[in-house]
N, C-alpha and C positions, 0 to 999 in steps of 0.2 A: 781630443785624437778625435778628429772627423773621419768619415768612410767617404770610402769615392764610389762611383757608379759607373759601369763602362757598358751605353748602350751601342750595340752592335745592328745596322740594318743591313739587309742580304738583297736588296734591289737590285733586280733584275732589268734589264732596259724590256719593254713590255713587248711581248711575243717572238721575243731572240729564241731560237730554239738553243735546249742547252741537250748536248751529246751526251749517253752514258755506253760505254763497251765492257761488255760482260767478256769473262774469259774465267779458265777452270779446264778441268781434265775431261775427258770423253766420259761423258753416261753421269755426268754429277746434276744434271738439271738446269743449265744453262738456258735453254730454249722455254723452259717452262715457266722459270721465273722471270725471263724476258715479259711473257705473255701476260702475267699476271701483274708487272709494272705497267702493261699497256691496257689491262682491261678487256682484252678479247685474244682470241687464237688469230695471230697474226703470223706467229713462227710454228714449222711444222713440229710435231710430237710423234714418237713411235718408240715403243719399248727396244733396246737395241743395245747391246753390250758395246758393240761397235762402233757408236755416235752416228746421229742423224743429219747434223749440220754437215754440209761439205764444203761449203763456200761460204762470205761473210753477206749479210743482209742487212738491211737497214729500215726499220719502220719507224713512225710518227705519231705520236697520238697530242691532245689539248688538255690538260688536266683541268680541271674545277675552276682553277683561277686564272685560266686563260691562256698558262704558262705551256709552249710548246715543248716537249722532249721528243727526243730522237733517241733509238735505242738499236743499237749495233747487236746482232747475233754471232758469234764467233765458231767456229770449229773449235774442240776439246785439244786440247794438248795432249800429244801420245810420247811419253816417256821411251818406249820403247821404238818412236821413229828417228831418223837423221834429224837431229835437231834443226837444221838449217831449215828444212821443209816447217816445222811448225810457225819457226819466226817468220820467214816468207808468206802463210799463208795470215798470219794476224797482223802483219804489217800490211798485207793490202787492203786489211779490215779499217784502220786508222784513216786511209784514203777517203774513206767514205763520208767520214764526218769534215765537213766544207768549212767550218771555221774551229777545227780541231776536236779535241776529245775535254769535256769538262768534268767525268767523274770515270775511272774503273772501276770495278766490281767483280772481284773474284768469287765465284759461286763453289763451293764444296757442300756434299751431303755431310753428315754428323752421324 
């Protein structure tokens, strides 16, 4: 019985931007997580139970390996709000990604 080996190469086109969309409830730390990913304070932070981010915003960084990463910060989900309002705000956030979204990260505090 012989074994087999599978090799997977995840080669991206050099310098093609990869886009990450951050989602989560209000006050869960999406903007703080975004800033950690970017390695700088690009998104506004403030202690607030009502959330700080009111509109979608995109920031770009270049990783050490040369890969370009776009991070989209979004307003938090408010389950007390009219559901259509939340969907419309986050739907517009996706429009910031010229070539679509490559990953969606759901941020929550534990």
